[in-house]
C-alpha positions as CSV (number, residue, x, y, z in Angstrom):
1,X,-57.8,63.3,83.7
2,X,-57.6,64.1,80.2
3,X,-59.1,67.6,78.8
4,X,-61.9,66.7,76.2
5,X,-61.0,68.2,72.9
6,X,-64.1,70.9,73.6
7,X,-61.9,72.4,76.7
8,X,-58.7,71.8,74.7
9,X,-59.5,74.4,71.9
10,X,-61.6,76.8,74.4
11,X,-58.6,76.8,76.6
12,X,-56.3,78.1,73.6
13,X,-54.5,81.3,73.5
14,X,-54.3,83.6,70.4
15,X,-51.4,83.1,69.5
16,X,-52.2,79.4,69.8
17,X,-55.6,79.7,67.6
18,X,-53.2,81.8,65.0
19,X,-50.5,78.5,65.1
20,X,-53.1,76.1,64.2
21,X,-55.1,77.8,61.9
22,X,-51.4,78.3,59.6
23,X,-50.9,74.7,60.3
24,X,-54.3,73.6,58.7
25,X,-53.5,76.5,56.0
26,X,-50.1,74.7,55.0
27,X,-51.8,71.0,55.2
28,X,-55.0,71.5,53.0
29,X,-54.4,74.7,50.9
30,X,-57.5,76.6,51.6
31,X,-59.6,77.1,55.1
32,X,-62.8,78.5,55.3
33,X,-63.5,80.6,58.6
34,X,-67.3,79.3,59.6
35,X,-65.5,75.7,59.3
36,X,-62.7,77.0,61.5
37,X,-65.1,79.0,64.4
38,X,-67.2,76.0,64.6
39,X,-64.0,73.2,65.4
40,X,-62.1,76.2,67.3
41,X,-65.2,77.1,69.3
42,X,-64.7,80.7,68.4
43,X,-66.6,83.1,66.1
44,X,-66.1,83.8,62.5
45,X,-65.5,87.4,63.4
46,X,-61.9,86.1,65.7
47,X,-61.1,83.7,63.0
48,X,-61.1,86.5,59.8
49,X,-59.0,88.6,62.5
50,X,-56.6,86.2,62.5
51,X,-56.7,85.0,59.0
52,X,-55.8,89.0,57.9
53,X,-53.4,89.2,60.5
54,X,-51.6,85.5,58.8
55,X,-52.0,87.6,55.1
56,X,-50.3,90.8,56.6
57,X,-47.5,88.4,57.3
58,X,-47.5,87.0,54.1
59,X,-48.6,83.3,54.7
60,X,-51.9,83.4,53.2
61,X,-54.3,85.5,50.3
62,X,-57.4,86.4,51.9
63,X,-60.6,85.0,49.8
64,X,-64.1,84.8,49.8
65,X,-65.3,82.5,52.9
66,X,-62.1,81.8,53.6
67,X,-58.0,82.1,53.0
68,X,-55.3,80.6,50.6
69,X,-52.1,79.7,50.6
70,X,-49.9,82.1,48.9
71,X,-47.8,79.8,46.0
72,X,-44.6,79.5,47.1
73,X,-43.8,80.3,43.1
74,X,-42.7,84.2,44.3
75,X,-39.2,83.2,43.6
76,X,-36.6,84.3,41.1
77,X,-36.3,82.8,37.6
78,X,-33.0,81.9,37.8
79,X,-33.7,79.7,41.2
80,X,-37.3,78.1,40.0
81,X,-34.9,77.0,37.1
82,X,-32.5,75.1,39.5
83,X,-35.6,73.7,41.5
84,X,-37.1,70.6,41.0
85,X,-35.7,69.6,38.0
86,X,-36.7,66.2,37.6
87,X,-40.0,66.9,38.7
88,X,-40.3,69.1,36.0
89,X,-38.7,66.8,33.2
90,X,-41.1,64.8,34.1
91,X,-44.8,67.4,33.8
92,X,-42.8,67.9,30.9
93,X,-42.6,65.0,29.4
94,X,-46.5,64.1,29.8
95,X,-47.4,67.9,28.9
96,X,-45.3,67.5,25.4
97,X,-47.3,64.3,24.6
98,X,-50.7,66.3,24.2
99,X,-49.2,68.1,21.1
100,X,-49.7,66.8,17.4
101,X,-48.1,67.9,14.1
102,X,-48.3,70.9,12.5
103,X,-50.3,72.5,15.3
104,X,-49.2,76.2,16.2
105,X,-47.9,76.2,20.0
106,X,-47.7,79.6,22.2
107,X,-44.9,78.6,24.7
108,X,-45.2,80.8,27.8
109,X,-42.6,81.5,30.2
110,X,-41.3,79.4,33.1
111,X,-39.5,77.0,34.2
112,X,-41.6,73.9,34.0
113,X,-42.6,74.9,30.0
114,X,-38.4,75.1,29.5
115,X,-38.8,71.6,30.2
116,X,-42.0,71.1,28.2
117,X,-39.9,72.6,25.3
118,X,-36.6,70.2,26.0
119,X,-39.1,67.2,26.0
120,X,-40.8,68.3,22.6
121,X,-39.1,65.3,20.2
122,X,-37.5,65.8,16.9
123,X,-39.6,66.3,13.6
124,X,-42.3,67.3,15.2
125,X,-43.5,69.6,12.5
126,X,-44.1,72.2,14.9
127,X,-44.5,76.0,15.1
128,X,-43.5,77.0,18.6
129,X,-44.3,80.9,19.7
130,X,-42.8,81.9,22.6
131,X,-41.7,84.5,24.5
132,X,-39.3,82.9,26.7
133,X,-35.3,83.0,25.2
134,X,-34.3,79.7,27.7
135,X,-37.4,78.0,25.8
136,X,-35.9,79.2,22.5
137,X,-32.9,77.9,22.8
138,X,-34.2,74.0,23.8
139,X,-35.4,74.0,20.4
140,X,-32.9,76.2,18.0
141,X,-31.4,73.9,15.3
142,X,-33.4,71.0,16.0
143,X,-35.1,69.3,13.2
144,X,-39.2,70.1,12.7
145,X,-39.6,73.2,14.5
146,X,-40.6,76.7,13.4
147,X,-39.3,79.0,16.3
148,X,-40.7,82.5,16.9
149,X,-39.7,84.5,19.6
150,X,-42.2,87.2,21.2
151,X,-39.9,90.6,21.7
152,X,-40.0,93.2,24.2
153,X,-38.3,94.2,28.0
154,X,-37.4,90.5,29.7
155,X,-38.4,90.5,33.2
156,X,-35.9,89.4,35.5
157,X,-38.7,87.3,38.1
158,X,-40.4,85.4,34.4
159,X,-37.6,85.4,32.4
160,X,-40.1,85.9,29.8
161,X,-40.8,89.0,27.6
162,X,-43.6,91.2,28.9
163,X,-45.2,94.8,28.4
164,X,-46.7,96.3,25.3
165,X,-44.4,94.5,22.9
166,X,-44.7,91.4,23.9
167,X,-49.0,91.8,24.3
168,X,-49.4,93.2,21.1
169,X,-47.1,90.8,19.2
170,X,-49.4,87.8,21.6
171,X,-52.6,89.5,20.2
172,X,-51.7,88.8,16.9
173,X,-51.8,85.1,17.1
174,X,-54.0,82.4,16.5
175,X,-52.1,79.1,18.3
176,X,-54.0,75.7,18.3
177,X,-52.8,75.5,21.7
178,X,-51.0,77.3,24.8
179,X,-49.2,75.9,27.4
180,X,-49.6,78.6,30.0
181,X,-47.3,79.3,32.9
182,X,-49.1,80.3,36.2
183,X,-47.7,81.0,39.7
184,X,-50.7,79.8,41.4
185,X,-53.9,77.6,41.0
186,X,-57.2,76.7,42.7
187,X,-60.3,75.8,41.2
188,X,-62.5,78.7,42.9
189,X,-60.1,81.0,42.4
190,X,-58.5,80.2,39.2
191,X,-55.3,80.6,37.8
192,X,-53.3,83.4,39.1
193,X,-49.9,85.4,38.6
194,X,-47.4,87.5,40.7
195,X,-47.2,90.3,38.4
196,X,-49.7,92.8,36.8
197,X,-47.8,92.6,33.6
198,X,-47.3,88.7,33.6
199,X,-50.8,88.4,34.3
200,X,-52.4,90.7,31.3
201,X,-49.7,88.6,28.9
202,X,-51.3,85.4,30.1
203,X,-54.7,86.6,29.8
204,X,-54.1,87.6,25.7
205,X,-52.9,84.3,25.4
206,X,-55.4,81.8,26.9
207,X,-57.8,84.2,24.6
208,X,-54.8,84.2,21.6
209,X,-55.6,79.7,21.6
210,X,-58.0,77.3,20.9
211,X,-57.0,74.8,23.8
212,X,-55.0,75.9,26.7
213,X,-52.6,73.5,29.1
214,X,-51.0,73.8,32.1
215,X,-47.9,71.7,33.6
216,X,-47.8,72.1,37.3
217,X,-45.5,70.8,40.2
218,X,-47.7,70.2,43.3
219,X,-47.2,72.8,46.0
220,X,-48.5,75.5,43.3
221,X,-51.9,73.5,43.2
222,X,-54.5,74.9,46.0
223,X,-52.6,78.1,46.0
224,X,-53.1,82.1,45.5
225,X,-51.4,84.8,44.0
226,X,-52.4,88.3,43.5
227,X,-53.6,88.9,39.8
228,X,-55.9,86.9,38.3
229,X,-55.4,85.2,34.9
230,X,-58.5,83.7,34.0
231,X,-61.1,80.9,36.2
232,X,-59.8,77.3,36.5
233,X,-62.6,76.7,34.2
234,X,-59.9,77.8,30.9
235,X,-58.1,75.0,31.4
236,X,-58.1,72.1,28.7
237,X,-55.2,70.3,30.2
238,X,-54.0,70.0,33.6
239,X,-50.6,68.0,34.2
240,X,-50.2,67.6,37.6
241,X,-47.5,64.9,39.6
242,X,-48.0,61.7,40.9
243,X,-48.3,62.6,44.3
244,X,-51.3,64.7,44.1
245,X,-54.4,63.3,45.8
246,X,-57.1,61.7,44.1
247,X,-59.1,64.1,46.3
248,X,-57.8,67.0,45.4
249,X,-57.3,65.5,41.2
250,X,-61.5,65.3,41.7
251,X,-61.7,68.8,42.8
252,X,-59.5,69.9,39.8
253,X,-61.4,67.5,37.2
254,X,-64.5,69.3,38.2
255,X,-63.3,72.4,36.9
256,X,-60.6,71.3,34.2
257,X,-61.4,69.2,30.9
258,X,-58.8,67.0,31.3
259,X,-56.1,66.0,34.3
260,X,-52.9,64.1,33.3
261,X,-50.7,62.7,35.7
262,X,-47.0,62.8,34.7
263,X,-45.5,59.5,35.5
264,X,-43.1,59.5,38.8
């Protein structure tokens, strides 16, 4: 006779429970301890212990009431530049469509933001200020761009200038629009980065800009990273891929002013 669902979950060994929780995390991005405890017919204390073990193993980040998957963006800049190139190009085209002539655009480092630089049309009549040497190269010599490169130490993980010199320069800018790079984004936990200096510079970019835009590949959504940059409500334009579910777009639209979908 087939066992009932309740009997099945009651009979799970600790390792099996932990594996199920990890599967749920990877599928949904976020889990709540109370919901898992009810579903697995166990205590919240037991679920929190599993989440703590998974966090110690680097699979998730503990947040109030549950956990989030850790963003997959914790890789070197050279690796990220070679990944999902066509997807980032589509995001770049969509993001570039929100730019208007005569704007001062602050362009953060990041492989998707390099794609935005490439997608900006010639004769756009823009001042682009960036801490990304790669983005700068995409704009140099093209008509219609006044390009300014933020200086300082170039981080190997970000491929962008960070540190005190870059921070001071950003604090002296007043931009119309900022394309912010982000390692992770969750509607409740906000925008996050993997490095403290990078997060500090991003916070200054948000403060220096009238509008903030983020273009993000799907796997970074509903994920976490160690250093919080700003709440999700700081985003005026969020550009996502076409494969983001309608449910996720609704959740994001509740906290971001405008969610744009790049064409597939």
